[in-house]
KEMI-530078 format. One record per residue (C-alpha): residue number from 1; chain; x, y, z. Coordinates in Angstrom, 3 decimals. Layout:
k NUM; c A; xx X; yy Y; zz Z
...
This chain:
k 1; c A; xx -49.081; yy 0.878; zz -42.748
k 2; c A; xx -46.200; yy 0.239; zz -45.148
k 3; c A; xx -42.808; yy -1.433; zz -44.628
k 4; c A; xx -39.382; yy -1.307; zz -46.497
k 5; c A; xx -36.801; yy -3.453; zz -45.082
k 6; c A; xx -36.099; yy -1.898; zz -41.268
k 7; c A; xx -38.441; yy 1.089; zz -41.866
k 8; c A; xx -42.222; yy 1.540; zz -41.246
k 9; c A; xx -44.097; yy 4.248; zz -42.375
k 10; c A; xx -47.266; yy 4.697; zz -40.605
k 11; c A; xx -50.456; yy 6.985; zz -40.520
k 12; c A; xx -52.639; yy 8.075; zz -37.554
k 13; c A; xx -55.849; yy 10.266; zz -37.157
k 14; c A; xx -55.468; yy 12.692; zz -34.691
k 15; c A; xx -57.861; yy 15.529; zz -34.035
k 16; c A; xx -59.717; yy 14.903; zz -37.302
k 17; c A; xx -56.294; yy 14.923; zz -39.161
k 18; c A; xx -53.944; yy 12.096; zz -40.858
k 19; c A; xx -50.652; yy 12.297; zz -39.384
k 20; c A; xx -47.561; yy 10.460; zz -40.792
k 21; c A; xx -44.539; yy 9.149; zz -39.478
k 22; c A; xx -41.963; yy 6.538; zz -40.045
k 23; c A; xx -40.127; yy 4.233; zz -37.488
k 24; c A; xx -36.612; yy 2.788; zz -37.918
k 25; c A; xx -35.976; yy -0.248; zz -35.994
k 26; c A; xx -32.373; yy -1.510; zz -34.725
k 27; c A; xx -30.895; yy -4.214; zz -36.842
k 28; c A; xx -30.399; yy -5.962; zz -33.457
k 29; c A; xx -31.952; yy -5.085; zz -30.322
k 30; c A; xx -30.397; yy -6.178; zz -27.033
k 31; c A; xx -31.772; yy -9.017; zz -25.024
k 32; c A; xx -30.539; yy -7.466; zz -21.562
k 33; c A; xx -32.992; yy -4.186; zz -22.003
k 34; c A; xx -36.161; yy -3.151; zz -23.315
k 35; c A; xx -35.724; yy -1.429; zz -26.702
k 36; c A; xx -35.631; yy 2.439; zz -26.244
k 37; c A; xx -37.771; yy 4.937; zz -28.358
k 38; c A; xx -36.404; yy 8.270; zz -29.834
k 39; c A; xx -38.442; yy 10.801; zz -31.515
k 40; c A; xx -36.543; yy 13.093; zz -33.993
k 41; c A; xx -38.383; yy 16.447; zz -34.451
k 42; c A; xx -37.631; yy 18.761; zz -37.729
k 43; c A; xx -37.639; yy 22.317; zz -37.885
k 44; c A; xx -39.859; yy 24.707; zz -39.194
k 45; c A; xx -39.788; yy 24.855; zz -42.969
k 46; c A; xx -42.837; yy 24.555; zz -45.456
k 47; c A; xx -43.595; yy 21.126; zz -46.500
k 48; c A; xx -40.764; yy 19.557; zz -44.721
k 49; c A; xx -41.147; yy 15.846; zz -43.312
k 50; c A; xx -39.194; yy 13.984; zz -40.906
k 51; c A; xx -37.182; yy 12.444; zz -44.022
k 52; c A; xx -35.023; yy 15.616; zz -43.594
k 53; c A; xx -33.876; yy 14.402; zz -40.133
k 54; c A; xx -33.023; yy 10.920; zz -41.350
k 55; c A; xx -30.865; yy 12.483; zz -44.263
k 56; c A; xx -29.015; yy 15.267; zz -42.107
k 57; c A; xx -28.372; yy 13.167; zz -38.773
k 58; c A; xx -26.774; yy 10.052; zz -38.036
k 59; c A; xx -29.832; yy 8.555; zz -35.936
k 60; c A; xx -30.172; yy 5.633; zz -38.461
k 61; c A; xx -26.660; yy 4.395; zz -37.636
k 62; c A; xx -27.249; yy 5.484; zz -33.871
k 63; c A; xx -30.367; yy 3.078; zz -33.862
k 64; c A; xx -27.923; yy -0.059; zz -34.636
k 65; c A; xx -25.247; yy 0.931; zz -32.250
k 66; c A; xx -27.434; yy 1.548; zz -29.470
k 67; c A; xx -30.153; yy -0.594; zz -30.154
k 68; c A; xx -32.780; yy 2.259; zz -30.254
k 69; c A; xx -36.155; yy 2.338; zz -32.355
k 70; c A; xx -35.923; yy 5.901; zz -33.920
k 71; c A; xx -39.244; yy 7.804; zz -35.171
k 72; c A; xx -39.203; yy 10.700; zz -37.579
k 73; c A; xx -42.504; yy 12.260; zz -37.486
k 74; c A; xx -44.029; yy 14.858; zz -39.922
k 75; c A; xx -45.054; yy 18.097; zz -38.739
k 76; c A; xx -48.234; yy 19.710; zz -40.356
k 77; c A; xx -47.319; yy 22.106; zz -42.751
k 78; c A; xx -43.866; yy 21.624; zz -42.243
k 79; c A; xx -44.242; yy 22.832; zz -38.622
k 80; c A; xx -45.081; yy 22.082; zz -34.806
k 81; c A; xx -47.522; yy 23.655; zz -32.638
k 82; c A; xx -44.778; yy 24.356; zz -29.925
k 83; c A; xx -46.684; yy 26.767; zz -27.729
k 84; c A; xx -45.540; yy 30.086; zz -28.855
k 85; c A; xx -48.394; yy 30.983; zz -30.780
k 86; c A; xx -46.344; yy 31.910; zz -34.180
k 87; c A; xx -46.584; yy 28.803; zz -36.341
k 88; c A; xx -49.052; yy 27.464; zz -38.845
k 89; c A; xx -49.815; yy 24.385; zz -36.601
k 90; c A; xx -50.322; yy 26.569; zz -33.509
k 91; c A; xx -52.760; yy 28.987; zz -35.429
k 92; c A; xx -54.629; yy 25.868; zz -36.635
k 93; c A; xx -55.052; yy 24.608; zz -32.918
k 94; c A; xx -53.080; yy 21.448; zz -34.058
k 95; c A; xx -52.542; yy 18.915; zz -31.074
k 96; c A; xx -48.949; yy 17.856; zz -31.562
k 97; c A; xx -48.543; yy 16.643; zz -28.068
k 98; c A; xx -51.557; yy 14.566; zz -28.562
k 99; c A; xx -49.806; yy 13.095; zz -31.852
k 100; c A; xx -46.507; yy 12.268; zz -30.220
k 101; c A; xx -48.009; yy 10.525; zz -27.316
k 102; c A; xx -50.007; yy 8.646; zz -29.756
k 103; c A; xx -46.647; yy 7.313; zz -31.617
k 104; c A; xx -45.258; yy 6.637; zz -28.161
k 105; c A; xx -48.290; yy 4.457; zz -27.261
k 106; c A; xx -48.396; yy 2.801; zz -30.746
k 107; c A; xx -44.879; yy 2.008; zz -30.540
k 108; c A; xx -45.428; yy 0.358; zz -27.185
k 109; c A; xx -48.370; yy -1.714; zz -28.341
k 110; c A; xx -46.744; yy -2.970; zz -31.431
k 111; c A; xx -43.033; yy -3.482; zz -30.539
k 112; c A; xx -43.327; yy -3.915; zz -26.886
k 113; c A; xx -41.182; yy -0.520; zz -26.331
k 114; c A; xx -41.784; yy 1.046; zz -22.669
k 115; c A; xx -44.300; yy 3.716; zz -23.192
k 116; c A; xx -42.680; yy 5.904; zz -19.880
k 117; c A; xx -39.191; yy 6.059; zz -21.352
k 118; c A; xx -39.324; yy 7.864; zz -24.807
k 119; c A; xx -36.340; yy 10.427; zz -25.854
k 120; c A; xx -37.902; yy 13.240; zz -27.632
k 121; c A; xx -35.133; yy 15.206; zz -29.636
k 122; c A; xx -35.677; yy 18.082; zz -31.890
k 123; c A; xx -33.943; yy 21.129; zz -33.531
k 124; c A; xx -35.188; yy 24.736; zz -33.884
k 125; c A; xx -39.120; yy 24.544; zz -33.902
k 126; c A; xx -38.506; yy 20.660; zz -33.370
k 127; c A; xx -36.602; yy 21.801; zz -30.218
k 128; c A; xx -39.401; yy 24.122; zz -28.735
k 129; c A; xx -41.953; yy 21.266; zz -29.667
k 130; c A; xx -39.554; yy 18.752; zz -27.778
k 131; c A; xx -39.712; yy 21.042; zz -24.576
k 132; c A; xx -43.444; yy 21.222; zz -24.766
k 133; c A; xx -44.121; yy 17.365; zz -25.113
k 134; c A; xx -41.478; yy 16.744; zz -22.467
k 135; c A; xx -43.350; yy 19.131; zz -19.988
k 136; c A; xx -46.866; yy 18.023; zz -20.990
k 137; c A; xx -46.561; yy 14.507; zz -21.469
k 138; c A; xx -43.742; yy 13.649; zz -18.770
k 139; c A; xx -45.084; yy 10.523; zz -18.039
k 140; c A; xx -44.274; yy 9.285; zz -21.490
k 141; c A; xx -40.817; yy 11.349; zz -22.189
k 142; c A; xx -37.676; yy 10.397; zz -19.764
k 143; c A; xx -35.292; yy 12.232; zz -21.711
k 144; c A; xx -35.600; yy 15.817; zz -23.816
k 145; c A; xx -32.782; yy 16.876; zz -26.312
k 146; c A; xx -32.932; yy 20.341; zz -27.560
k 147; c A; xx -30.809; yy 21.785; zz -30.290
k 148; c A; xx -30.770; yy 25.581; zz -31.085
k 149; c A; xx -34.276; yy 26.109; zz -29.038
k 150; c A; xx -34.631; yy 27.259; zz -25.886
k 151; c A; xx -37.932; yy 26.828; zz -23.455
k 152; c A; xx -40.817; yy 28.773; zz -25.014
k 153; c A; xx -41.775; yy 31.549; zz -22.121
k 154; c A; xx -45.380; yy 30.545; zz -22.905
k 155; c A; xx -44.535; yy 27.131; zz -21.147
k 156; c A; xx -43.175; yy 28.639; zz -17.976
k 157; c A; xx -46.116; yy 28.033; zz -15.968
k 158; c A; xx -46.816; yy 24.172; zz -17.388
k 159; c A; xx -46.050; yy 21.797; zz -14.503
k 160; c A; xx -45.011; yy 18.455; zz -15.357
k 161; c A; xx -46.106; yy 15.450; zz -13.228
k 162; c A; xx -42.746; yy 13.626; zz -13.548
k 163; c A; xx -38.778; yy 14.554; zz -13.767
k 164; c A; xx -37.357; yy 14.829; zz -17.331
k 165; c A; xx -33.521; yy 14.562; zz -18.028
k 166; c A; xx -32.539; yy 17.279; zz -20.484
k 167; c A; xx -29.662; yy 17.726; zz -23.079
k 168; c A; xx -29.513; yy 21.490; zz -24.142
k 169; c A; xx -27.087; yy 22.363; zz -26.976
k 170; c A; xx -26.723; yy 25.571; zz -28.461
k 171; c A; xx -24.124; yy 27.751; zz -30.384
k 172; c A; xx -23.172; yy 31.355; zz -29.631
k 173; c A; xx -23.016; yy 32.171; zz -33.370
k 174; c A; xx -26.757; yy 31.300; zz -33.963
k 175; c A; xx -28.394; yy 34.224; zz -35.482
k 176; c A; xx -31.853; yy 32.426; zz -36.150
k 177; c A; xx -32.488; yy 31.214; zz -32.576
k 178; c A; xx -30.005; yy 33.057; zz -30.470
k 179; c A; xx -28.535; yy 31.295; zz -27.301
k 180; c A; xx -29.693; yy 34.271; zz -25.170
k 181; c A; xx -33.079; yy 35.205; zz -24.795
k 182; c A; xx -35.088; yy 36.288; zz -27.763
k 183; c A; xx -38.326; yy 36.450; zz -29.932
k 184; c A; xx -39.499; yy 34.739; zz -33.026
k 185; c A; xx -38.467; yy 36.110; zz -36.378
k 186; c A; xx -42.346; yy 35.941; zz -37.081
k 187; c A; xx -43.615; yy 39.192; zz -35.715
k 188; c A; xx -47.418; yy 40.256; zz -35.128
k 189; c A; xx -49.188; yy 43.235; zz -35.933
k 190; c A; xx -47.283; yy 46.408; zz -36.410
k 191; c A; xx -44.051; yy 44.647; zz -36.026
k 192; c A; xx -45.130; yy 43.299; zz -32.446
k 193; c A; xx -42.468; yy 40.560; zz -30.808
k 194; c A; xx -44.052; yy 37.436; zz -30.214
k 195; c A; xx -43.267; yy 33.984; zz -29.132
k 196; c A; xx -40.350; yy 34.689; zz -26.288
k 197; c A; xx -37.804; yy 32.010; zz -25.653
k 198; c A; xx -35.319; yy 31.815; zz -22.602
k 199; c A; xx -31.853; yy 31.628; zz -23.122
k 200; c A; xx -29.857; yy 28.623; zz -22.767
k 201; c A; xx -28.780; yy 29.446; zz -19.156
k 202; c A; xx -32.239; yy 30.131; zz -18.243
k 203; c A; xx -33.603; yy 26.920; zz -20.025
k 204; c A; xx -30.942; yy 24.897; zz -18.198
k 205; c A; xx -31.982; yy 26.641; zz -14.813
k 206; c A; xx -35.915; yy 25.965; zz -15.242
k 207; c A; xx -35.345; yy 22.438; zz -16.085
k 208; c A; xx -32.708; yy 21.808; zz -13.054
k 209; c A; xx -35.357; yy 23.622; zz -10.559
k 210; c A; xx -38.262; yy 21.354; zz -12.259
k 211; c A; xx -36.450; yy 18.143; zz -11.617
k 212; c A; xx -34.816; yy 19.274; zz -8.189
k 213; c A; xx -31.461; yy 18.619; zz -9.150
k 214; c A; xx -28.781; yy 19.421; zz -6.747
k 215; c A; xx -26.909; yy 22.809; zz -6.988
k 216; c A; xx -23.600; yy 21.299; zz -5.644
k 217; c A; xx -23.562; yy 18.460; zz -8.192
k 218; c A; xx -22.746; yy 20.833; zz -11.009
k 219; c A; xx -19.758; yy 19.743; zz -13.120
k 220; c A; xx -18.197; yy 22.020; zz -15.905
k 221; c A; xx -16.133; yy 20.380; zz -18.793
k 222; c A; xx -14.638; yy 22.814; zz -21.321
k 223; c A; xx -12.690; yy 22.150; zz -24.552
k 224; c A; xx -11.473; yy 24.523; zz -27.110
k 225; c A; xx -14.748; yy 24.059; zz -28.988
k 226; c A; xx -17.492; yy 23.932; zz -26.415
k 227; c A; xx -18.559; yy 24.118; zz -22.538
k 228; c A; xx -20.612; yy 21.596; zz -20.780
k 229; c A; xx -22.370; yy 22.258; zz -17.702
k 230; c A; xx -23.924; yy 19.097; zz -16.021
k 231; c A; xx -26.367; yy 19.213; zz -12.958
k 232; c A; xx -27.193; yy 15.750; zz -11.385
k 233; c A; xx -28.981; yy 14.435; zz -8.589
k 234; c A; xx -32.465; yy 15.120; zz -9.796
k 235; c A; xx -35.680; yy 13.150; zz -8.964
k 236; c A; xx -35.360; yy 9.647; zz -10.676
k 237; c A; xx -31.530; yy 10.338; zz -11.277
k 238; c A; xx -32.602; yy 12.960; zz -13.838
k 239; c A; xx -29.732; yy 15.288; zz -15.189
k 240; c A; xx -29.482; yy 18.387; zz -16.943
k 241; c A; xx -26.603; yy 19.334; zz -19.421
k 242; c A; xx -26.260; yy 22.618; zz -20.799
k 243; c A; xx -23.846; yy 22.353; zz -23.960
k 244; c A; xx -22.530; yy 25.598; zz -25.432
k 245; c A; xx -20.814; yy 25.308; zz -28.711
k 246; c A; xx -18.331; yy 28.109; zz -29.571
k 247; c A; xx -18.993; yy 29.976; zz -32.859
k 248; c A; xx -21.645; yy 27.296; zz -33.583
k 249; c A; xx -24.644; yy 28.430; zz -35.749
k 250; c A; xx -28.316; yy 27.531; zz -36.516
k 251; c A; xx -27.303; yy 23.685; zz -37.383
k 252; c A; xx -27.105; yy 20.299; zz -36.290
k 253; c A; xx -23.970; yy 19.304; zz -34.740
k 254; c A; xx -21.592; yy 17.170; zz -36.729
k 255; c A; xx -23.876; yy 17.373; zz -39.879
k 256; c A; xx -22.111; yy 17.797; zz -43.143
k 257; c A; xx -21.169; yy 21.256; zz -44.209
k 258; c A; xx -23.522; yy 22.380; zz -46.967
k 259; c A; xx -22.421; yy 25.349; zz -49.311
k 260; c A; xx -26.078; yy 26.629; zz -49.527
k 261; c A; xx -26.335; yy 26.740; zz -45.723
k 262; c A; xx -23.778; yy 29.690; zz -44.178
k 263; c A; xx -24.631; yy 28.677; zz -40.523
k 264; c A; xx -21.204; yy 27.621; zz -39.118
k 265; c A; xx -21.328; yy 23.915; zz -38.098
k 266; c A; xx -19.519; yy 22.468; zz -35.220
k 267; c A; xx -17.532; yy 19.197; zz -36.161
k 268; c A; xx -16.413; yy 18.302; zz -32.753
k 269; c A; xx -19.122; yy 16.120; zz -31.828
k 270; c A; xx -22.164; yy 14.058; zz -33.734
k 271; c A; xx -25.561; yy 15.798; zz -32.316
k 272; c A; xx -27.144; yy 12.046; zz -32.597
k 273; c A; xx -24.466; yy 10.111; zz -30.962
k 274; c A; xx -24.259; yy 12.396; zz -28.148
k 275; c A; xx -27.967; yy 12.286; zz -27.394
k 276; c A; xx -28.263; yy 8.366; zz -27.426
k 277; c A; xx -25.058; yy 8.366; zz -25.308
k 278; c A; xx -26.605; yy 10.796; zz -22.873
k 279; c A; xx -29.897; yy 9.060; zz -22.820
k 280; c A; xx -29.049; yy 5.553; zz -22.685
k 281; c A; xx -28.201; yy 5.700; zz -18.823
k 282; c A; xx -31.314; yy 7.804; zz -17.836
k 283; c A; xx -33.993; yy 5.997; zz -19.326
k 284; c A; xx -35.811; yy 5.668; zz -15.862
k 285; c A; xx -39.687; yy 4.697; zz -15.334
k 286; c A; xx -42.520; yy 7.070; zz -14.875
k 287; c A; xx -42.825; yy 5.708; zz -11.228
k 288; c A; xx -39.046; yy 6.467; zz -10.640
k 289; c A; xx -39.353; yy 10.060; zz -11.590
k 290; c A; xx -42.702; yy 10.989; zz -10.341
k 291; c A; xx -42.397; yy 14.416; zz -8.733
């Protein structure tokens, strides 16, 4: 374990593999409530690490604003075993749920962060993985935030033991991971479609049903650039928000626009800020979220 100011770089051994992550601690934590933990998962790109999410998002800044500790884990080979069966990590049998659960427990042991109120946020392959860990480790995850990634159909029969609030953000112009139902671009033999994912609407409906949200509690808010539908009244006060970004591409909301990346990027809001804003009042204990 190596420290660099408020950053701590760590390594754990999971399933015979060395796994790495970096945790960023807030400069000043609140004395009124326990520190929260946010895990930020990158997308699928060869040899990418959690560092890309530190550079691409404002979670470091949000850490100080909200008093959250932020973890940037490294996927193995730049990807996550998200359950779709199409990534290198899936093929290799990597247990990323165990890895992320270990990070949560490690943070609880070292810093006293509650182990049952984590926030898991991710984009693309990281979003698919966020869905998976929220379902399979719902006793640890209080909030899931998925950017540009619907629920993998392979996880439909996974029954969580606890309700998990969900913030789901997707752009209508996303050609890599469409807002509607779709499949992975990585096809099987003879071009067979693989890795089916649900649409934004279907994903929201699934989380609403899982959390037992009240259908009459739905609230819709529309602006020139986006539309949000919020369902409330789930077990333990859980909520589900489906946020449609008009003309948004496969990108992180509020991220700097890069000339080498031609995906349209909304500047209406900052994804990291909105994830923290959504999560802060919803960090209920596992006991309160028990299904």
